[in-house]
N, C-alpha and C positions, 0 to 999 in steps of 0.2 A: 810208598804210595800214600799211606795214611799221613805221613809227615808232610808230603806235598799238598794234600787236601787241607790239612790243618793250616799250613802256611797261607794258602789261598783264602781260606775262611777268615783268618786273622787280618790279612791285608785288606780284604773287603770290609771287614768290621771297622778297621781304623780309618779307611777312606770315608765311610759313612758317618762315624761317630767322633772322629778327631782324636785328640789326646786322651789316653786312658791308662789306668793302672793295670798291671798284669792280672791281678785278682778280679778286676771288673771284666776284663776280656774273657777270662776263664768262666766266670759266672754267666755272662751274657751269651757266649757262644756254645757252652756246654762241653767244652774241651777241658780236660783235667789241667790243674795248675802246673804240675811238673812238665806236661807236654807243651803248654803255652810258653813256659819259661825256656824250654829247649828250642822251640821254634823262634822265639824272640831273639835269643842269642845268635842263632843262625842268620836270621834276617838282618840283624844289626851288623854282623860280620860282613855280610854282602853289601851293606850300605842301603838296604831297602827302607830301613826305619832308623829313627833316632831314639835313643833311650838313655835314661839316667836313673840312678838309685835315689829314692825319696823315702822320707819317714813322715807319715801323717799321724796325727794324734786324734783318736776318737774316744771321747769320754775319758781322757787322760791316759789311754793305753796307746803305746806306739805301734803303728802298723808299717812295716817295711815292705817295699815293693819296687818294681821298675815302672817308671812312667814312660810310655811309648807313643810315638806319632810317626806318620809317614815322613820319610826324609825329604827335606826341601819344602815342606809345608809350614807356613808361618801362621800361628793362631791369630784371629782377627783382633784388632785393637779394642780395648774396653771403651764403652761409650763414656762421654763426659769430657770435661776439661782435663788437660794434661798439665803437669807441673812445668812451669816456664813458658806456657802458651801465652802469646800476646793477644790482647783483646782488640 
């Protein structure tokens, strides 16, 4: 029951906020990080989300986590000119 509620909360959070790290999801939803990671593994196995391992550096310290987004959603293109764009 709690697992199902956590999964629904995480999916709703990702739909609203887009691509996020597992630690950001845990902090923003109030769900513990181990629970978030377990739910994300389950959702990834079901094909509900896409995730990959990432390492970010903050003040020279590596922070490892899982970057997740809803499966099938493509982040919007960055504004501005693109390499190879014809004028």
